[in-house]
C-alpha positions in Angstrom: 110.4 54.1 114.3 111.9 57.3 115.7 115.4 56.0 114.8 114.4 55.5 111.2 112.2 58.4 110.5 112.9 62.1 110.6 109.8 63.6 111.9 108.5 66.7 110.2 105.4 68.5 109.0 105.0 70.3 105.7 102.3 73.0 105.4 100.9 73.7 102.0 99.2 76.8 100.8 95.9 76.2 99.1 95.1 77.8 95.7 91.7 79.1 94.7 91.3 77.8 91.2 88.8 75.8 89.2 90.5 73.5 86.8 89.7 70.1 85.3 92.8 68.1 84.4 92.8 64.4 83.6 90.1 63.8 86.1 91.7 66.1 88.8 89.7 69.0 90.1 90.9 72.1 92.0 88.5 73.2 94.7 88.2 76.7 96.1 88.7 75.5 99.7 91.8 73.3 99.1 94.3 73.1 101.9 96.8 71.3 99.7 99.1 72.5 96.9 97.6 69.6 94.9 94.3 69.3 93.1 91.8 66.8 94.6 91.2 63.7 92.6 87.8 62.7 91.1 87.9 59.0 90.5 84.6 59.0 88.8 86.0 61.6 86.3 88.9 59.2 85.5 86.5 56.3 85.0 84.3 58.3 82.6 87.4 59.5 80.7 87.0 58.6 77.0 89.9 56.5 75.5 90.7 54.8 72.2 92.7 51.7 72.6 93.7 48.7 70.6 96.0 46.0 72.0 96.4 42.3 71.1 97.7 39.5 73.3 99.0 41.9 75.9 99.3 41.6 79.7 97.2 43.7 82.1 100.4 45.4 83.1 101.0 46.4 79.5 97.6 48.1 79.5 98.4 49.9 82.8 101.6 51.2 81.4 99.8 52.4 78.3 97.1 54.2 80.4 99.9 55.9 82.4 102.0 57.0 79.5 99.4 57.9 76.8 96.5 59.0 78.9 98.3 60.3 82.0 96.1 58.2 84.3 97.6 57.7 87.7 96.4 54.1 88.2 98.0 51.9 90.8 98.6 48.3 90.1 99.2 45.0 91.9 100.5 42.2 89.7 98.7 38.8 89.9 101.6 37.0 88.4 99.2 35.0 86.2 100.3 36.6 82.9 96.7 36.4 81.5 96.6 37.9 78.0 94.0 40.4 76.9 92.8 41.8 73.6 91.0 45.2 73.4 89.7 47.2 70.5 87.8 50.3 71.7 87.2 53.7 70.2 86.0 56.6 72.3 84.9 54.3 75.2 84.9 55.1 78.9 87.8 53.8 80.9 85.2 52.1 83.1 83.9 50.1 80.2 87.4 49.2 79.1 88.3 48.0 82.6 85.2 45.9 83.0 86.2 44.1 79.8 89.7 43.6 81.1 88.3 41.9 84.3 86.2 39.5 82.2 89.4 38.4 80.3 91.7 38.4 83.3 89.6 37.1 86.2 92.5 37.2 88.7 92.2 41.0 88.7 89.7 43.5 90.1 89.5 47.3 89.8 88.1 49.7 92.4 88.5 53.1 93.8 89.7 53.9 97.3 89.7 57.4 98.6 89.3 58.6 95.0 92.3 56.6 93.8 92.0 54.1 91.0 93.5 50.6 91.3 93.8 47.4 89.4 94.9 44.7 91.8 95.4 41.1 92.4 92.2 39.7 94.0 94.0 37.8 96.8 92.8 37.7 100.4 96.1 38.9 101.8 95.5 42.4 100.6 92.3 42.5 102.7 94.2 41.6 105.9 94.0 44.1 108.7 97.2 46.0 109.5 97.7 48.1 112.6 100.5 50.4 111.5 100.4 54.1 112.2 102.6 56.7 110.5 102.0 60.4 111.1 103.2 63.3 108.8 106.2 61.6 107.3 107.9 62.1 103.9 106.6 59.4 101.6 110.1 58.1 101.2 110.5 57.3 104.9 106.9 56.3 105.4 107.0 53.7 102.6 110.2 52.1 103.8 109.0 51.9 107.4 105.5 50.6 106.4 106.8 47.8 104.2 109.4 46.9 106.9 106.6 46.6 109.5 104.3 44.8 107.1 106.8 42.0 106.6 107.2 41.6 110.3 103.5 41.3 110.9 102.5 39.0 108.1 104.3 36.0 106.6 102.3 36.5 103.4 104.5 39.5 102.7 107.8 38.0 103.6 108.9 38.2 99.9 107.9 41.9 99.6 110.8 44.2 98.8 111.2 47.8 97.7 112.4 48.7 94.2 116.1 49.6 94.9 116.0 53.0 93.3 113.7 53.9 96.1 116.6 53.4 98.4 118.9 55.6 96.2 116.2 58.2 95.5 116.4 61.9 95.4 114.2 62.3 98.5 113.5 66.0 97.6 111.6 65.0 94.5 107.8 65.4 95.0 107.2 61.7 94.6 109.3 61.0 97.7 109.1 64.3 99.7 105.3 64.7 100.0 104.1 64.3 103.6 101.8 61.3 104.1 100.1 59.5 107.0 99.0 55.9 107.5 96.0 55.8 109.8 96.2 52.8 112.1 94.0 49.7 111.9 92.8 49.2 108.3 93.1 46.8 105.4 96.5 46.7 103.8 95.1 47.8 100.4 93.8 51.0 101.9 97.2 51.6 103.7 98.9 51.3 100.3 96.6 54.0 99.0 97.3 56.2 102.0 101.0 56.2 101.2 100.0 58.1 98.0 99.0 61.1 100.1 97.5 64.1 98.4 99.6 64.2 95.3 97.2 63.0 92.5 100.0 62.1 90.1 101.6 59.5 92.4 100.8 55.8 92.0 102.2 52.6 93.3 103.1 49.3 91.5 103.7 45.9 92.9 105.2 43.5 90.4 106.3 39.9 90.6 109.9 39.4 89.8 111.6 36.0 90.5 108.9 35.1 93.0 109.4 38.4 94.9 106.9 41.2 95.2 108.6 44.5 94.3 107.0 47.7 95.5 107.7 50.8 93.5 106.5 54.5 93.5 106.3 56.8 90.6 104.2 59.6 89.2 102.5 60.4 85.9 104.2 63.1 83.8 101.7 66.0 83.5 103.9 69.0 82.8 107.6 70.0 82.4 107.3 72.0 85.6 106.1 69.1 87.7 108.5 66.5 86.5 110.6 64.9 89.2 113.3 67.2 90.6 116.2 65.0 89.7 119.8 64.9 88.5 118.6 65.0 84.9 116.8 68.3 85.3 119.8 69.8 87.0 122.0 68.6 84.1 119.7 70.1 81.4 119.9 73.4 83.2 123.7 73.3 83.5 125.4 76.3 81.7 127.9 75.3 79.0 130.1 77.1 76.4 130.6 74.9 73.4 132.6 75.6 70.2 133.0 72.7 67.8 133.4 72.6 64.0 132.6 69.8 61.6 132.4 67.2 64.5 130.3 64.1 65.0 127.6 63.9 67.6 129.8 61.4 69.5 132.6 63.9 69.5 130.2 66.3 71.4 129.2 63.5 73.8 132.9 62.8 74.6 133.5 66.6 75.2 130.5 66.8 77.5 131.7 63.8 79.5 135.4 64.9 79.8 135.1 68.7 80.1 131.7 69.2 81.8 131.6 65.9 83.7 128.1 65.3 82.4 127.0 61.6 82.6 125.2 61.3 79.3 124.6 57.9 77.7 124.7 57.6 73.9 123.4 55.4 71.1 125.1 55.9 67.7 122.9 56.4 64.7 125.8 55.5 62.3 124.9 58.4 60.1 128.1 60.3 60.8 126.2 63.6 60.6 128.6 66.6 61.2 127.6 69.4 63.5 129.1 72.9 64.1 128.2 74.7 67.4 129.3 78.1 68.8 127.3 78.6 72.0 128.2 80.6 75.0 126.8 80.3 78.5 123.7 78.4 77.4 121.9 75.5 79.1 122.7 72.0 78.1 119.1 71.6 77.0 119.7 74.4 74.4 122.9 72.7 73.3 121.1 69.4 72.7 118.2 71.1 70.9 120.8 72.6 68.5 122.3 69.2 68.0 119.0 67.6 67.1 118.2 70.3 64.6 121.5 69.7 62.9 121.5 65.9 63.2 117.9 64.8 62.9 118.6 61.1 63.3 119.1 61.8 67.0 116.8 62.6 70.0 117.5 63.3 73.6 115.4 62.4 76.7 115.6 61.8 80.4 114.4 58.7 82.2 114.5 58.2 86.0 117.3 60.8 86.4 119.4 59.5 83.4 120.2 61.6 80.4 120.6 60.0 76.9 121.3 61.2 73.4 120.2 58.3 71.1 119.5 57.0 67.7 115.8 57.7 66.9 115.0 54.3 65.4 111.7 52.6 66.2 113.5 49.4 67.2 114.5 51.0 70.6 110.8 51.4 71.4 110.1 47.7 71.0 108.9 45.9 74.1 110.7 43.0 75.7 109.9 41.2 79.0 113.1 40.5 80.9 113.5 37.6 83.3 116.4 36.5 85.6 118.2 39.9 85.6 117.0 41.5 88.8 119.5 42.3 91.5 122.6 40.9 89.9 126.0 42.3 88.8 125.9 44.6 85.8 128.2 42.4 83.7 125.9 39.3 84.1 122.7 41.4 83.7 124.0 42.9 80.5 125.2 39.6 79.0 121.8 38.0 79.9 119.8 40.9 78.4 121.8 41.2 75.2 121.3 37.4 74.7 117.5 37.7 75.2 117.4 40.8 72.9 119.3 39.1 70.0 117.1 36.0 70.3 113.8 38.0 70.2 114.7 40.7 67.6 116.7 40.2 64.4 117.5 44.0 64.3 119.8 43.5 67.3 121.8 40.5 65.9 124.9 42.7 65.4 124.8 44.1 69.0 127.8 42.9 71.0 128.9 43.3 74.6 132.5 42.7 75.4 133.2 43.9 79.0 136.6 45.4 79.8 137.3 43.9 83.2 140.7 45.6 83.7 141.6 48.2 86.4 139.0 50.7 87.4 136.4 49.3 85.0 136.0 46.2 87.2 134.0 48.1 89.8 131.6 49.3 87.1 130.7 45.8 86.1 130.4 44.4 89.6 127.7 46.9 90.6 124.2 45.5 91.2 121.5 46.5 88.7 117.8 45.8 88.5 116.3 45.0 85.1 112.6 44.7 85.6 109.6 43.5 83.7 108.1 44.5 80.4 109.7 47.7 79.1 110.9 49.3 76.0 114.5 48.4 75.0 115.6 52.0 75.6 114.2 51.9 79.1 115.9 48.6 79.8 119.3 50.0 78.6 118.9 52.9 81.0 118.1 50.5 83.8 121.5 49.0 83.3 123.1 52.3 84.5 120.3 53.5 86.8 121.9 52.4 90.1 124.9 54.7 89.7 124.4 58.4 88.7 128.0 58.6 87.2 127.8 55.4 85.0 126.8 55.8 81.4 126.6 53.4 78.4 127.5 53.9 74.8 126.5 51.9 71.7 128.8 52.6 68.9 128.6 51.3 65.3 131.8 50.1 63.7 132.7 50.4 60.1 131.8 46.7 59.7 128.3 47.4 60.9 128.7 45.8 64.3 127.3 47.6 67.3 129.3 47.5 70.5 127.9 48.2 73.9 130.2 49.5 76.6 130.0 51.2 80.0 132.1 53.9 81.7 132.0 56.0 84.8 132.1 59.8 84.2 134.5 61.5 86.6 133.0 64.2 88.8 136.4 65.7 89.6 
């Protein structure tokens, strides 16, 4: 363990505040920089929700995104479907209904953390693994490694690969945590969350493998993950362009400022004029959006994108058989599934350029996972390499062409 882990202790300064925020309560005697969590407050939180023929994981994603509830989840793999129609109901009542419709799941609180989990005996096995005062990044890798050694029931457990390539200075990975010796495995998973109330874990089933992932709910701009996307948005730029398309600007940002920004063409050919000196990239993009309202920009898992603000990119699709394979095969498989499911994408084509330096781009391993929006899946295709971006450009014949490139950092 000493060879793997870099031992260290982080001391936090407590704040004396009284604040209720999404079921999280600051106490006057806190010894952590984070608010303590009130699980009962989360369960009493009033929500309005209507979903039809959805999976339990769909519900979990909705609770995290729309209600900022840091709920951890362990997939049962059963794909039970649920239907809910609630107005101003407590989260506890909603979850009780979910359990009645999806009996392979349970919900409970452990150390003031809320979980929906697969009700299998293996999660109640006793693990004797101890980790003291380690960054969550190292602690998680070590714990999962030891768990696989101790229990054959977890031989198919793997970490979600971006955990391996993570910015370990981001709060979700850098917080110091401890795992306290002999205890049931489910409680150890909770201990990996530490004191940060926004962090949750997810275990999904992908191609008969259990994939462990960490993330945090997005409560404020200040507390978003410290990532390459934040650095890029703060990057100072000087831009002067006249009567140019949005794609002209994207090309300029890639070539001159080495900014790895992905792009989805709206096809509107809106023209923009910018004359900005020493301003942040965020300011530049906000100006673009005001002049070309068919576009939006956002960041997701450290990737920056300027994209066509059409509702079709928010549609949900469940991807299979595209986890841990080469980018070229994953993209071909994904586009095929997308065109079969949604008629709006029948004109989307992917023709890889497998010549010269492009070859390495297409051979890189990517990890498309689970039920996500189409925009999220497209970003997953470039997630494994911080310099790789994608573009979807609309031709004069109405065809949409997807391509990849690597933005030089020299």
